[in-house]
N, C-alpha and C positions, 0 to 999 in steps of 0.2 A: 503390570500396569499401574501407572501412577493414579492415585485418586486423590482429588482436592474435594472441597465442600461439595463441588458438583462433579459426578462420575461422567467424564467425556466419552469413555468407552470405546474408542477406536484404538489402534494399534499404537503403543509406543512406549516409549523409550524411557529409559532414565538412567540418568547418571547417577548414581546412587552413591552410596557411602564407600564404595570400593576403594577409593583414594585415602580413606581414612576418616572416620565419622567426625572428628574433631575440626579437621581442616575444612570439611565441606560446610559444616554448621557455621564455622566462622565466616567463610565466604559469603554464605547466604545472609548472615546478619549484617555483615559490613555492606554489603550491595544494597540491602533495603534500609539501612540506617538513616538515610538522608535524601529526601526528594530534591531539596534545594541543591545539594551538592552535585547531584547528576544533572540539574538543570532541566528536569521534566515535571511539569506541574500536574502529577497525577499521583495518587496514592498507589503503593505497590498491591499487585494483584495479577490477574491474567490477562495477557494480551494475545488476541487471535489475528493472525496474519494471513491473508490469502495471497497465493502466488509467491510462497515463502522459499521456494527451492532454489532461487537465484536472484540476481540483481538487486533492484531496490527493496524488495521483499526479504532477502536474505540478509541485506544491510540493516533494515528495521530489526530482524530477529537478533542480530549480533549486538546492536546498541541497546536493545530492550534488556536482553539477558545481562549484559553488562551492568546495566542499571538495576537489576534485581527483579525484573518481572518474570513470572512464570508464563510459558509460551504454549499455544496450540498453532502449529505450523501446517498450512493448508495448501496443497498444490497436487498436480497429477502424478509426479515422480516421487513415488514412496521411497525409494532406495536413497535419494538425496534428501528427503525430509528425515528419514531415520539416522542418517549419518549426521546431519547439522544438529538434530535434537539430541543426540548423544553427546556430541562434541561441546555443545552450550551447557548441557546439564552438568557435565564433568568439569568445564572451565569455571563456572559461576555458581555451582551448587543451587541453581534453580531447578524447577520442574519443567520439563519441555516433551511435548507429545507431537507425533505426526499424525495428520488427519488427511489421508489421500482422498482426492475429490476432484472431480471435472465439473467446474461451475458453469458450463454450457448445458450440463445435465440436470434437468429440474429436480430429479429425486435427490441427487447429491446436494443441491442447495437447500432442499427441504430437510434433509437430516441435519446438516450443519445448523440450520436456522433454529431447529428444535433445541440443539444443544446450547446455542447462545441464549435463547429464551430461558432455558432452566438454570443457567449458570448463575451463581451468586458471588463469583469471584471475578466476574468479566470487568475490567476497567478501560480496556482499549480494544476497538476494532479497527483494523487496517485493511480496508479494501483495495488491494493492490493488484490482484489477477488481471491479466489482460494480455492482449496481443494485437498486431496490426496486420491489416490486409494491404497488398500492394497492387496497384493498378487502378484504371478508370472504374466507376461504379458498374458500368455495363459489362464489364469484362471479369469483374471478380465473382465467382461462383455464389449463387444467392445463399447456399447453406454457410458458406464462410461468413458471409456479411450478418446473417442472422445469429450465428454462433457468437461473433464478435459483440453484437448488441445484447445478447443474453449474458454474456460474461461481465461486460462493462456496465450495463444499466441493470437489467433484470435481477441479476444476482446481488448486486450492490444495494437495490432498493430492499429486495427481500430480507438480506441480512442485517440492514440497518432497522428495518421494522421489527426483527426479531430481537435485536440487542438493545434497542432504546428503552422499552419500558422498564427493564429490570435496572438499567443505569439511572433512570429518572426516580425510580422508587428508591434506590440507594443514595440519590443526590449527588452523584459524582460518575465521571467517566468521560470518554472522548471517542469520536469516531473520525478516522482520516480516510477520506476517499481521494485515491491516487488518480488525478486527472493529469493534464499535459498543457504545455504552452500551445499545442495546437488547437486548443479550444477558442484561442483567440484569433487564429488565422485559418479560416475556412479555405481549403486548397484543393485544386484538382489532384486526383491520384490519391486521396485520402478522404473522400467525401464523408463516409460514416465513421471513420475513426475520430476526426474532429468534432462531428456531430455528438457522438457519444461522450466526448470529453466536455463539451458545451453544457450538455444535459447534466453531467456531474457536478458542474460549477453552480448552475442554476439551482439544482436540487439541493446541494450543499448550503448555500446561501439562505435558501427558504427554510431548510430543516434547523439551521443554527437559529433563525429569527423564532421559529415556533419553540425551540428548546431554551431560549434566553431565560436565565432565572432558575433553571432546573438543577445547575450544577454539570451538565453535560455539555461538552464542546464539541463543535463540528468544523473540520478543515478539509478544504479541497487543495491538495498538493499539485502544483502545476509546474512539473520539471521540464526543462528543455531537453537537447541532447545529452543522454546520460550513458556513460560507459557501463554496459551491461550485456547480457546475452539476447537482449530484444532483437538486435540487428544480426544475430547469427543463426537464427532459427525460423521456421516457418517460411513465410513469403520472403523473407530478407536474408536467406541463406547466402546469396550472391552478392550482398550489399558491401560496398567498398567505403569504409569509414572516411578514406581520405578525400572523398567527395565533400565533406563538410569540414569547414574551417576549424583547425585544432582549438582555438581558444573557445569555441562554443560547446566543447565537451565537458562535462562535469562528472567527477566520480560519484557513484551511488552512495557512498558513505557521507559525502558532503550534503547531498540532497536530504538525506535522512536526517542528518544533524540539524539542518536548519528546520525541517518539518517539526521535529520535537521539541526543538528551542522555542518554536512558535505556540506551542500549546500553552493556554493560559493566557495568551496576548490578547485574546478577543478577535484576532484576524481570522477571516474565514478562507479567503483566497491567498495561499501562500506561494509564491513564485521564488524558488531558490536561485541564488547567484544574482550579483548585482548586475551583470550584464542583461540578464533576461528581464529583470525588473525595469530596467531602462528601456528594453524593447517594448515591453507591454505598456509602459506608461507613454512612450512616443507613439504607440499604435492608436491611443486614445486621445492624442492631441491633434492640432491641426495638420501635423505631418503624417497622420495615420494612414491616408491611402498609399503613399510612397513606401512607408515601413511595411504595409501588408504586401504590397507587390513585390518588395525585395524579399520578404520571407517566403513568398510563394515561388519566387525564382530559385531559392536556395532549394526549396522542397522538389521543384521540377527536375533537379539534376539526378535524382534517385527514384523517382517514382514509377520509371518504367523498368 
């Protein structure tokens, strides 16, 4: 098990020096040598990513590893986490560990929060874990709705509360809360999904205001339709991506690249993709009502 200044203490991983100590040390040093060169306005240290086993979370892991960050990868699928952690450790000479957890489970959130609070190398927390329910509010089982609220809202708040004091004390760090463009377009068939994302936006903006001047940045990342496994699992197993116009889909890697590039810019609400920024801007203009109606019409194609 890898030990940093803080012992995280769960299973994992590490790419060690099996490929040759000199090669790995050189990779490690090169990756960490220049923050500016990698375009991420953070010192190198540990990044904790929830929902890291696929999609946007995996893309964060890959880009942060390439930039020289150590990683704690959090998700339910331990086998995927182990595989990804081993791959990134070997490829980039960083230290990566898998932290299997279900963030709908309060005990798992508490354990992860305790590790965050104790960490002295934590520079970035990415609250990415999440899922969507499909159907009208009264048709979705209450336990699914409550689990979604727990993952999107309760876990995010708890982990921010655990991570922020240490970052403030060290005078540096960042928190990225992965929201959604759905926050701007309350729609039938996704009443609580959009509501949880609107909460994340409001919470992130308020938290950023409270942390101004501390050296700790806060971002709410609001992607649109992103090519991930989100629409392949759970309530969306039968989803047909062809129902959504092809130009609206963005690769997860592009979403993450825009998020990381925006750190240090002072922007809290980050909407990746020029087309989505235009849609959000239009929604807040005198054309807002027609734009929101059009967005709801698109969502209506696949909500049932």
